[in-house]
N, C-alpha and C positions, 0 to 999 in steps of 0.2 A: 235872468242869467243867460249867457251865451250857450252854456251847456244844455240848458232846458230847451232853448230854441232849436238847437241841433237835434236834440232828442225828438222834438215834435216834427221837425222836417223829415227825419228818418222814420217817423211813425212807430216809435218804440212802445208807446202806451205807458211809459213810466211817468209817475208824478214826481214832483220835486223832491219829496222825502225819499222815495225809493231810489231815484237817481243819485241823490247825495250818499245814500248807504252804499250803492254800487261803486261809486267813485272812491269812497273811503276804503272799501274792501280791496279794490285794485291798488290803491296807494299802499296798502299793507301787504301786498304781494300775492293776492288771490289772482289766479289765472283768469283773464277776462273771458276767454272762450268757455272755460268751465262754468263761470258765473252765468254766462248767457245760456248755456245748456240747461242749467238748473232752473233759471227763470222760465224757459220754454216748457220744461217738464211740469213745473208748477202750474203754468197756464193750462196745459193739456189736462192735468188732473182736475183742476177747477172746473173746466168746461165739461168734463166727463161727469163730475159730481152734479153739476147743475142739470145736465141732461137726464141723469138718473132721477133727480128730485122732481123734474118736470113730468117724467113718465109715471111716477108714483102719486102725483097730485091729482 
């Protein structure tokens, strides 16, 4: 899909399923900037959790 290729060029890190969900949410009126902020926060939280797990292992 063209959208997936654009996503890869922009290095979003989103897979096809996640990208499709994001597109559907935007089509339903979700603010794209707010959605982007949520994705970034989830990534930060995931990285922090991984770092914590690595420190306790």
